[in-house]
Backbone as JSON, one array per atom type, in Angstrom:
{
  "sequence": "MVNRMSAAGNTARRRHIRVIVNPSAGQKPFLSSKPPTVDEIEQRLQDAGLDFELVIPQSADDTALAAREAVAGDYGLVIAAGGDGTAAIVATELIGSDTTLGILPLGSVMNIARMLNIPRDVSKAVKLLTSGIPRRIDVGQANGIYFFEAVSIGINAELIEAFDAFERGEI",
  "N": [[6.47, 15.38, -2.65], [2.98, 15.19, -2.42], [0.48, 16.39, -0.38], [-2.9, 15.92, 0.7], [-5.85, 16.75, 2.43], [-8.73, 15.16, 3.82], [-12.09, 16.31, 3.58], [-13.91, 15.9, 5.57], [-14.64, 15.82, 9.11], [-12.61, 16.69, 12.05], [-9.42, 18.34, 12.33], [-7.59, 17.14, 14.12], [-8.51, 14.49, 14.34], [-8.32, 13.62, 11.67], [-5.59, 13.33, 11.3], [-4.89, 10.92, 12.18], [-5.04, 8.9, 10.37], [-3.26, 7.94, 7.61], [-3.06, 7.94, 4.11], [-1.26, 6.51, 1.69], [-0.69, 6.93, -1.58], [0.1, 5.35, -4.61], [0.0, 6.57, -7.62], [0.76, 5.32, -9.94], [0.35, 2.68, -9.83], [-0.71, -0.55, -10.97], [-0.02, -0.43, -13.61], [1.58, -2.17, -15.09], [3.2, -3.47, -18.01], [1.24, -5.4, -20.23], [-0.29, -6.32, -18.12], [-2.04, -4.43, -17.19], [-4.43, -3.02, -15.0], [-6.46, -1.08, -14.75], [-6.85, 0.69, -12.39], [-8.64, 2.69, -9.88], [-8.73, 6.29, -10.05], [-6.81, 8.81, -8.24], [-8.56, 10.75, -7.23], [-10.96, 9.29, -7.24], [-10.34, 7.26, -5.41], [-9.99, 8.82, -3.09], [-12.64, 9.83, -2.87], [-14.06, 7.45, -2.36], [-13.03, 6.7, 0.13], [-13.84, 8.9, 1.65], [-16.64, 8.59, 1.39], [-16.96, 6.35, 2.91], [-16.72, 7.39, 5.37], [-14.28, 7.92, 6.5], [-11.77, 9.87, 8.0], [-8.9, 11.43, 6.9], [-5.46, 11.78, 5.88], [-4.11, 12.31, 2.77], [-1.4, 11.2, 0.89], [0.75, 11.63, -1.81], [3.37, 10.22, -2.88], [6.49, 10.88, -4.65], [8.4, 9.09, -5.23], [9.95, 5.89, -4.44], [11.57, 6.26, -2.18], [10.29, 8.53, -1.06], [7.9, 7.38, -0.4], [8.61, 5.55, 1.62], [9.52, 7.44, 3.46], [7.12, 8.87, 4.0], [5.69, 6.86, 5.32], [7.35, 6.36, 7.54], [7.19, 8.91, 8.76], [4.51, 8.84, 9.47], [4.48, 6.85, 11.45], [6.16, 8.07, 13.36], [4.54, 10.3, 13.85], [2.49, 9.23, 15.3], [0.3, 8.03, 14.0], [-2.52, 5.94, 13.78], [-3.28, 4.27, 11.73], [-2.0, 3.35, 8.59], [-2.57, 3.48, 5.3], [-1.69, 1.7, 2.52], [-2.02, 2.43, -0.7], [-1.78, 1.02, -3.48], [0.41, -1.11, -5.38], [2.03, -4.34, -4.86], [4.69, -3.52, -4.4], [4.41, -0.94, -3.24], [2.89, -1.61, -0.95], [4.74, -3.28, 0.37], [6.9, -1.5, 0.87], [5.7, 0.38, 2.58], [4.79, -1.34, 4.65], [7.26, -2.35, 5.61], [8.31, -0.08, 6.89], [6.57, 0.09, 9.03], [7.04, -1.99, 10.72], [7.51, -3.2, 13.95], [6.24, -1.07, 15.16], [3.26, 0.42, 16.62], [1.5, 1.04, 14.72], [-1.06, 0.36, 12.41], [-1.25, -1.45, 9.35], [-3.0, -0.82, 6.42], [-4.4, -1.97, 3.33], [-5.07, -0.95, 0.07], [-5.75, -2.51, -2.71], [-4.29, -1.77, -5.64], [-2.58, -2.58, -7.57], [-1.16, -4.49, -10.36], [-0.73, -7.22, -9.94], [-0.87, -7.95, -7.12], [-0.07, -9.82, -4.96], [0.36, -9.76, -2.16], [-2.08, -8.69, -1.07], [-3.74, -10.69, -2.02], [-2.82, -12.92, -0.57], [-3.61, -12.18, 1.92], [-6.33, -12.18, 1.79], [-7.62, -9.89, 0.96], [-10.02, -8.04, -0.69], [-9.91, -7.39, -4.25], [-11.57, -5.53, -5.36], [-12.0, -2.14, -4.9], [-13.95, -0.76, -3.38], [-14.96, -2.8, -1.74], [-12.57, -3.36, -0.37], [-12.16, -0.97, 0.99], [-14.41, -1.07, 2.67], [-13.64, -3.25, 4.24], [-11.49, -2.04, 5.55], [-12.87, -0.34, 7.21], [-14.48, -1.97, 8.79], [-13.2, -4.31, 9.38], [-11.17, -6.61, 11.38], [-8.13, -5.97, 12.85], [-5.15, -7.9, 12.23], [-2.3, -9.86, 13.12], [0.56, -10.55, 11.08], [2.88, -12.87, 9.62], [6.26, -12.05, 9.06], [9.0, -12.22, 6.98], [12.6, -12.26, 6.77], [15.47, -11.78, 4.83], [18.85, -11.53, 4.17], [18.78, -8.95, 5.29], [16.53, -7.78, 4.17], [13.11, -7.32, 4.3], [10.25, -9.47, 3.76], [6.91, -10.15, 2.72], [5.1, -11.82, 1.46], [5.95, -14.16, 0.12], [8.81, -16.23, -0.42], [11.27, -16.94, -2.78], [13.38, -19.28, -4.33], [15.96, -20.6, -6.48], [14.85, -21.74, -9.67], [12.44, -20.31, -9.85], [13.04, -17.83, -8.64], [14.9, -16.91, -10.52], [13.22, -16.64, -12.79], [11.52, -14.58, -11.93], [13.35, -12.5, -11.68], [14.17, -12.27, -14.34], [11.72, -11.52, -15.53], [11.34, -9.0, -14.28], [13.55, -7.66, -15.37], [12.8, -7.68, -18.05], [10.49, -6.13, -17.9], [11.65, -3.63, -17.26], [12.76, -3.09, -19.66], [15.2, -4.11, -20.27], [15.79, -6.51, -21.48]],
  "CA": [[5.32, 14.71, -2.11], [1.76, 16.0, -2.38], [-0.44, 16.01, 0.69], [-4.25, 16.4, 0.64], [-6.6, 16.37, 3.59], [-10.13, 14.95, 3.54], [-12.92, 17.45, 4.0], [-14.75, 15.54, 6.69], [-14.07, 15.66, 10.42], [-11.73, 17.71, 12.52], [-8.01, 18.14, 11.96], [-6.94, 16.18, 15.01], [-8.91, 13.15, 14.0], [-7.82, 13.31, 10.39], [-4.19, 13.05, 11.3], [-4.67, 9.57, 12.7], [-5.01, 7.98, 9.24], [-2.53, 8.41, 6.45], [-3.24, 7.14, 2.94], [-0.13, 6.7, 0.82], [-1.18, 6.47, -2.87], [0.95, 5.27, -5.74], [-0.84, 6.69, -8.77], [1.32, 4.54, -11.1], [0.09, 1.26, -9.56], [-1.59, -1.17, -11.94], [0.4, -0.03, -14.99], [2.56, -3.08, -15.65], [2.89, -3.86, -19.38], [0.57, -6.67, -20.41], [-1.08, -6.68, -16.95], [-2.72, -3.23, -16.7], [-5.66, -3.42, -14.31], [-7.4, 0.03, -14.68], [-7.21, 1.03, -11.0], [-9.3, 3.98, -9.79], [-7.91, 7.5, -9.98], [-6.6, 9.34, -6.9], [-9.82, 11.39, -6.87], [-11.92, 8.22, -6.95], [-9.96, 6.64, -4.1], [-10.34, 9.79, -2.06], [-14.07, 9.84, -2.73], [-14.51, 6.18, -1.71], [-12.67, 6.81, 1.54], [-14.78, 9.88, 2.28], [-17.97, 7.94, 1.43], [-16.9, 5.39, 4.0], [-16.69, 8.15, 6.62], [-12.93, 8.0, 7.04], [-11.06, 11.17, 8.02], [-7.57, 10.95, 6.56], [-4.51, 12.61, 5.14], [-3.71, 11.57, 1.59], [-0.06, 11.58, 0.48], [1.11, 11.07, -3.09], [4.84, 10.33, -2.95], [7.07, 10.98, -5.98], [9.39, 8.03, -5.36], [9.96, 4.86, -3.37], [12.1, 6.87, -0.96], [9.29, 9.39, -0.51], [6.91, 6.47, 0.14], [9.14, 5.1, 2.92], [9.53, 8.6, 4.36], [5.74, 9.14, 4.42], [5.29, 5.84, 6.26], [8.12, 6.64, 8.75], [6.63, 10.08, 9.4], [3.24, 8.46, 10.09], [4.81, 6.18, 12.71], [6.66, 9.13, 14.28], [3.42, 11.18, 14.19], [1.53, 8.47, 16.06], [-0.92, 7.65, 13.22], [-3.0, 4.6, 14.13], [-3.47, 3.45, 10.53], [-1.43, 3.82, 7.37], [-3.11, 2.7, 4.18], [-0.88, 1.62, 1.28], [-2.95, 2.37, -1.87], [-0.87, 0.76, -4.62], [0.66, -2.52, -5.65], [2.88, -5.06, -3.91], [5.83, -2.71, -4.04], [3.99, 0.11, -2.31], [2.5, -2.28, 0.27], [6.0, -3.76, 1.0], [7.67, -0.37, 1.34], [4.99, 0.92, 3.75], [4.83, -2.32, 5.73], [8.63, -2.36, 6.17], [8.47, 1.08, 7.84], [5.68, -0.05, 10.18], [7.49, -3.09, 11.56], [7.95, -2.83, 15.31], [5.47, 0.0, 15.69], [1.89, 0.15, 16.91], [0.69, 1.53, 13.6], [-1.69, -0.69, 11.61], [-1.19, -1.34, 7.89], [-4.21, -1.13, 5.61], [-4.0, -2.09, 1.93], [-6.02, -0.79, -1.0], [-5.01, -3.19, -3.78], [-4.39, -1.12, -6.92], [-1.53, -3.08, -8.45], [-1.49, -5.43, -11.44], [-0.71, -8.61, -9.49], [-1.36, -7.92, -5.77], [0.16, -11.04, -4.22], [0.2, -9.52, -0.71], [-3.5, -8.59, -0.82], [-4.35, -12.03, -2.25], [-2.45, -13.81, 0.52], [-4.32, -11.72, 3.13], [-7.74, -12.21, 1.45], [-8.12, -8.49, 0.82], [-10.66, -8.01, -2.0], [-9.35, -6.51, -5.3], [-12.5, -4.42, -5.53], [-11.57, -1.1, -3.95], [-15.05, -0.45, -2.48], [-14.95, -3.86, -0.72], [-11.4, -3.24, 0.41], [-12.44, 0.14, 1.91], [-15.31, -1.58, 3.68], [-12.82, -4.05, 5.13], [-10.72, -1.11, 6.37], [-13.7, 0.31, 8.24], [-15.17, -2.93, 9.63], [-12.39, -5.52, 9.6], [-10.45, -6.73, 12.61], [-6.71, -6.07, 12.53], [-4.51, -9.17, 12.63], [-0.86, -9.92, 12.95], [0.99, -11.45, 10.01], [4.29, -13.23, 9.69], [7.14, -11.3, 8.24], [10.29, -12.83, 6.82], [13.74, -11.39, 6.49], [16.61, -12.44, 4.22], [19.87, -10.55, 3.81], [18.43, -7.6, 5.73], [15.39, -7.3, 3.43], [11.84, -7.94, 4.75], [9.31, -9.9, 2.73], [5.59, -10.3, 3.3], [4.17, -12.71, 0.79], [6.57, -15.42, -0.16], [10.23, -16.15, -0.79], [11.55, -17.88, -3.85], [14.79, -19.62, -4.61], [16.11, -21.46, -7.61], [14.34, -21.32, -10.98], [11.38, -19.32, -9.67], [13.67, -16.56, -8.41], [15.48, -16.52, -11.8], [12.12, -16.21, -13.62], [11.08, -13.29, -11.44], [14.41, -11.52, -12.03], [14.07, -12.07, -15.82], [10.53, -10.73, -15.82], [11.63, -7.64, -13.9], [14.46, -7.07, -16.36], [11.99, -7.45, -19.27], [9.61, -4.99, -17.62], [12.46, -2.41, -17.31], [13.23, -2.94, -21.01], [16.6, -4.5, -20.37], [15.92, -7.7, -22.37]],
  "C": [[4.19, 15.67, -2.08], [0.91, 15.47, -1.26], [-1.79, 16.65, 0.48], [-4.97, 15.92, 1.89], [-8.07, 16.12, 3.18], [-10.94, 16.12, 4.1], [-13.72, 17.15, 5.25], [-13.96, 15.56, 7.99], [-13.12, 16.77, 10.83], [-10.27, 17.37, 12.26], [-7.36, 17.1, 12.82], [-7.25, 14.76, 14.64], [-8.36, 12.7, 12.65], [-6.39, 12.79, 10.44], [-3.89, 11.65, 11.8], [-4.65, 8.53, 11.59], [-4.26, 8.64, 8.14], [-2.73, 7.43, 5.34], [-2.08, 7.47, 2.0], [-0.49, 6.08, -0.54], [-0.03, 6.44, -3.89], [0.1, 5.35, -6.99], [-0.42, 5.93, -10.0], [0.98, 3.05, -10.93], [-0.88, 0.75, -10.65], [-1.23, -0.91, -13.4], [1.45, -0.92, -15.6], [2.2, -3.43, -17.13], [2.25, -5.23, -19.43], [-0.34, -7.07, -19.24], [-1.88, -5.5, -16.42], [-4.1, -3.57, -16.17], [-6.68, -2.29, -14.18], [-7.81, 0.37, -13.25], [-7.89, 2.39, -10.99], [-8.29, 5.08, -9.72], [-7.74, 7.92, -8.51], [-7.88, 9.98, -6.39], [-10.88, 10.33, -6.51], [-11.62, 7.52, -5.62], [-10.32, 7.55, -2.98], [-11.83, 9.84, -1.81], [-14.58, 8.61, -2.01], [-14.19, 6.18, -0.23], [-13.56, 7.8, 2.29], [-16.17, 9.3, 2.41], [-18.07, 6.99, 2.56], [-16.85, 6.07, 5.36], [-15.34, 8.27, 7.27], [-12.41, 9.44, 6.94], [-9.57, 10.8, 7.88], [-6.75, 12.02, 5.95], [-4.03, 11.76, 3.98], [-2.36, 12.13, 1.14], [0.21, 10.85, -0.85], [2.64, 11.25, -3.24], [5.3, 10.33, -4.45], [8.06, 9.82, -6.29], [9.24, 6.97, -4.29], [10.51, 5.44, -2.05], [11.09, 7.77, -0.27], [8.2, 8.54, 0.14], [7.36, 5.99, 1.53], [9.14, 6.27, 3.92], [8.13, 8.91, 4.86], [5.28, 8.1, 5.46], [6.05, 6.11, 7.63], [7.53, 7.84, 9.5], [5.27, 9.75, 10.09], [3.51, 7.74, 11.39], [5.27, 7.2, 13.74], [5.51, 10.04, 14.73], [2.3, 10.48, 14.9], [0.19, 8.24, 15.3], [-1.25, 6.2, 13.62], [-3.09, 3.67, 12.94], [-2.79, 4.13, 9.35], [-1.93, 2.88, 6.28], [-2.2, 2.81, 2.98], [-1.84, 1.39, 0.14], [-2.02, 2.23, -3.08], [-0.74, -0.72, -4.84], [1.49, -3.17, -4.55], [4.09, -4.27, -3.47], [5.5, -1.64, -3.01], [3.66, -0.5, -0.98], [3.79, -2.73, 1.05], [6.81, -2.62, 1.59], [7.02, 0.19, 2.65], [5.06, -0.09, 4.95], [6.2, -2.38, 6.39], [8.8, -1.28, 7.21], [7.58, 0.92, 9.05], [6.11, -1.15, 11.14], [7.98, -2.59, 12.89], [7.19, -1.66, 15.9], [4.02, -0.45, 16.05], [0.94, 0.59, 15.81], [0.21, 0.33, 12.75], [-1.55, -0.41, 10.13], [-2.55, -1.69, 7.33], [-3.74, -1.2, 4.15], [-5.25, -1.86, 1.02], [-5.31, -1.34, -2.23], [-5.24, -2.56, -5.18], [-3.44, -1.67, -7.96], [-2.02, -4.09, -9.46], [-1.6, -6.81, -10.93], [-1.28, -8.75, -8.07], [-1.25, -9.24, -4.98], [-0.09, -10.85, -2.74], [-1.26, -9.49, -0.37], [-4.15, -9.96, -0.98], [-4.07, -12.97, -1.09], [-3.2, -13.44, 1.83], [-5.84, -11.68, 2.94], [-8.37, -10.8, 1.44], [-8.76, -8.44, -0.6], [-9.97, -7.03, -2.98], [-10.26, -5.33, -5.57], [-12.28, -3.38, -4.48], [-12.69, -0.77, -2.96], [-15.13, -1.54, -1.37], [-13.71, -3.76, 0.17], [-11.56, -2.1, 1.42], [-13.37, -0.3, 3.02], [-14.56, -2.42, 4.7], [-11.98, -3.15, 6.07], [-11.58, -0.55, 7.51], [-14.34, -0.71, 9.2], [-14.36, -4.15, 9.94], [-11.67, -5.46, 10.99], [-8.96, -6.83, 12.29], [-6.15, -7.42, 12.98], [-3.02, -9.07, 12.39], [-0.55, -10.87, 11.81], [2.46, -11.79, 10.22], [5.03, -12.39, 8.69], [8.47, -12.03, 8.16], [11.33, -11.84, 6.56], [14.9, -12.21, 5.94], [17.59, -11.38, 3.78], [19.47, -9.13, 4.16], [17.2, -7.01, 5.02], [14.11, -8.06, 3.92], [11.03, -8.37, 3.57], [8.01, -10.31, 3.43], [4.71, -11.32, 2.64], [4.74, -14.11, 0.57], [8.06, -15.17, -0.46], [10.44, -17.22, -1.84], [13.02, -18.09, -3.99], [14.83, -20.46, -5.93], [15.48, -20.87, -8.88], [13.29, -20.24, -10.88], [11.99, -17.91, -9.45], [14.3, -16.03, -9.7], [14.4, -16.01, -12.75], [11.65, -14.8, -13.25], [12.08, -12.23, -11.83], [14.33, -11.25, -13.52], [12.84, -11.23, -16.17], [10.75, -9.26, -15.42], [12.54, -6.92, -14.89], [13.71, -6.77, -17.7], [11.11, -6.26, -19.08], [10.39, -3.68, -17.66], [12.99, -2.19, -18.72], [14.68, -3.35, -21.23], [16.82, -5.72, -21.24], [14.7, -7.75, -23.33]]
}
């Protein structure tokens, strides 16, 4: 995991916001969305006046750990900068805590952000982080796994499974 601190503000205040960035977000074959670079994300957050700690995990497990550590460290806001997978991993770790989830939609599809009316434009999403009002959302759970956007059964679930296998190069 790589940690970077923003240059603005004092150390105590910075530690209240953690930004977890998936630099691979938006790279699905046939759906690439040209998300901003880590440096561009960092600059947009600084331009908005946010003091934050930026974490670049190397795996899904590191992403979950970074979110768990933020909850344990009493961060008030954890921003998932990535796709639906990143947002879901971070959100799962925040369930039951007082830590607020923020989302910077960098993924190819971004169903979670779409369902929550979070703009795909990163500058607009950052503005929402600084001026929006936090709200509670419904969370579902099936077979011990949390979900945040929708649940599918039947043919739709089979299609998603086939698409994921295609994306992994298995078919």
